Residue, then its C-alpha position, 0 to 999 in steps of 0.5 A: m499500500l506504499e503508493l497510498e497517500a497518508e491519511s487518505i482513507q475514511c474507512v477500512i473493512t477487511s477480513p484478513p486470513y484467520w489464524g491456522l484456518r486455510k491455505y488461500s489460492g496462489n503463492q502468498d508467501l511473504i517474508w517477514g523480518d530483515n529484508h536486507c539479509e541474504h536469507r538462508w532458510g532452514q527446514e519448511l514445515l508441512v501440515d498435510k490434509q490429515g494434520n500431519w506435520d513433515t519437514w523438508k530436508a535439503n539435498d534430500g530427494k525422497a522427502e522433496d518428492r513427499f513434499t511435492r505430493k503432499r502440496a498437491e494433495g492440499g498440504s499447508s506450508q507453515g513456512s521456515f525460518c532464516s537461520l541468520c536473522g530469524a526472519w520467517k517466510g510463509a503466508f499470513g495466517l499459517e504462522p507457527t504460533p498465535e504470538m507471531y500471528v498477532q505480531h504480523t497483524i500489528e505490523i499490517l495495522r500500522e501500515i493501515k494507521r498510516v494510510l487512514r485519516k485521523d477521523g477514520v474507522v477500522f472494521w477488523n473481521i476476525g474468527d477464532s481457533y482452537a488449541t489442538s491436541h497431538a502436536e508439539v510447537g516447533t523451535i527455531d534453530r538458527e542453523t537448521g531453521w525450524t525443527s519439530t518432530t512429526a505429529k498429529i493434529d486433532m481436526k475436530d478442532r478447527g485450525r491446523t496449526s498445533t499449540k501443544g507445548h504452548p506456555i499459556l494455551k492447553p489442548k482444546d483451549l480457545c486461542l482468543i485470538p480477536f481478543r489478543i488482536a484487540i489487546a495488542a492493538q491497543e498497546d500500539g496505540w489504537w482505540v478499541r471502541s467496540v467488539i461487535i458479534w456477527s451471529k451467523p444463522n447458517p454456521m458451518p457445521e462441527s462434529v463436536t459433541d463437548r461444546p456449542t457449535e461456533s456460530h460467530e465471528y467478531l468485528l473489531m471497531l478500531t480508531k486512531s484518534g481519541t481527541t476531537q477531530f472536527w466540530a459540527h453545529r447543531d444548526g449548521n453554524r460554519e463559523a469557528p467553533n467557539p462556545d455557542y450556549r443554550w438553556v433548556n428548561n428541565e420541565t417545559h423544554e423551552e429553549t433560550d440563548i439568554m442565560p436565566e438570571g441567577w444560573t450558575p453551573k452549580n445552581k442550575m435553577g431547573w435549567s440545563r445548559i447545552n452547546l450546540w458545537r459538538g466535537h467528533d473524534y471520528y466520523w460516525d452516523a448513527d442515524a444512517v444505520r438506525e434499527e427498526y424496532t422488533e417490538p411495539l413502541d410501547r414495549w416499556g409502556g411508552s409514556y406510561l409507567r412499568q411496574v417494579s418491585f415495591t418496598k413498604d413505603l411504596q405500596g400504593k403510592a405509584t408503579s415506577l421511578n422516572r430514573e431521569r431518563d426517557m422511556r420512550p423509544n425514538e420513532s426513527g429507530r434504535n441505535l445500532r446494536s453490537v450484535w449483527e445477525f445475518p447469514t453468510q452469503p456464497y459467491p458462485e465463483a469462490h470456493f468459500a463463503v464470502f461475508p455477506e454484503k450486509l456486513p460492509e454496508l453497514c460499515i460504510k454507512a456508519a463511517t462514511p457520509e453519504v454526501g461525501c467529504c471536502s474535496k480539498c482537505g478531506k473532512p467529512w460532512v455531517r448531518i444537520v439533524e432536528k430532534k423532534r420532541a413530544e410530551p407523554q400522554r401521562q405524567n411520569w413519577r419521580f421518587q422524592k422524600d417528604t418534609e418528614g423524610r418518608s418516601d413519596y412521589s411527585e409529578a414530573g415532565g416526561w419529554y422525550d425524543a420522538q424522532n430525528i429529522t435530517l434537515g441537510w448536510q454540513p462541512t465540518c471544515n472552513c475551506k472556501d471555493a471563491t468560484k461559488t456562492p456560497p463559497i462552499p468547496a465541492k464534495t468527493p466520494s469518501v474512500v474505503l479500503d479493503p487490504f485483504m479484499g478476496t472476491g471484492t465484496t467491500l469494493w462492491v458494496a462501496k461502489k453501489l453506495s457511491r464511494k470510492a474503493v480500493g482493494y488488495d490481495t496477494s492472490e491473482e485469482y482473487c484480484r481477477l474475480a474482484l476485477e470481473r465482479n466490479r465490472q459487472y456492476a458497471m455494466e448493470f449501472s449503465q443499462 
């Protein structure tokens, strides 16, 4: 990705090779380590389809013939080590140890951090695997390279990389690869904003009988910034973000730009102060991905009250506490939740299940603006949203103490957000174009990156959503499939 400019990507969505799961199409071997060393590679480790390990020895014709046969039968190489510098040559995802896989993942994330905008978001789709039972972890010998005894891997536990002898992982342990990556990313300076669960109603069948069948994967939501990267005004004001305060009456919801007489931050007198400017650490459009409610709007009693357990003092008084928060849902839909359920989606040209189009669609809609970004500085445009508020059909109740200290209830207001209405879009920068009136610069589509694009699902969805997309893959076959797939979309669009 060296040809990509620094901070040119708004959103990254990718599904890298999972650790120890499969060998992908084509020659995917890379050198991880010192690129200036005149490498002398040691023995190569191979895992065949039955889970047997074998090592190739130089100048051993029989071993070389055996290796050639096992490769043809679908064997997977776990690479080899340089006896001079310790570098490893092999395919990402087939590292001998989970620690090495995590290390390589962080190296890739560092390059992604270089090209990602400061207000950008990364979605890293990753699955887990289990520690195997009948093999030993090999060791690195600087003279001969990789050394190990031939062993058998328990194939009923997913994964083709042995972990027996690991200082922490025990046979049948869940390796917790997604969480190892999340912690390593945190230590490397990333913010882990969410761990999203992709729940699959049509998971891959498993023959295990001593644990549940795995039916989910993880989506790590990572950001590179924890400080304000841009400001947005509630009413679309584009001046410099100086504080723009309003005072809102807690009972009537009346709003004024004049501070009530006698008001102080400690003595609010029933008025709350809000700042119409809001800072954002990264771009996130919650309104673009709101979910429909699966139950009636009044499932909590709507603006009515729900019954809770009573104490002796509360019996016969009322049915619920207001809890100082709105009880009724927003009619625009609920906030996107962290469990996404949709089935895997096969692609006829591929020999494995690609992830469904709905997955990158949610990510792209949430992390890139549908109207684009500034063509000069690249900052995103954001929505101008009016929050439509409504009164409840009945007063809620608020717990209080009477003059003698006994528990009692009093009527309280119950305003709630009934709907979010998008009035328009506003830039988050002060760039100007003197040739236009008003002098607002042109917009350009945001750029989405998939560094492990496979058959190009992310690129395909990005184009359908009018975003730009960039993809990479080490497999020439998958690059060809992705190119043909996106050409097909271009033909459909032009008809």
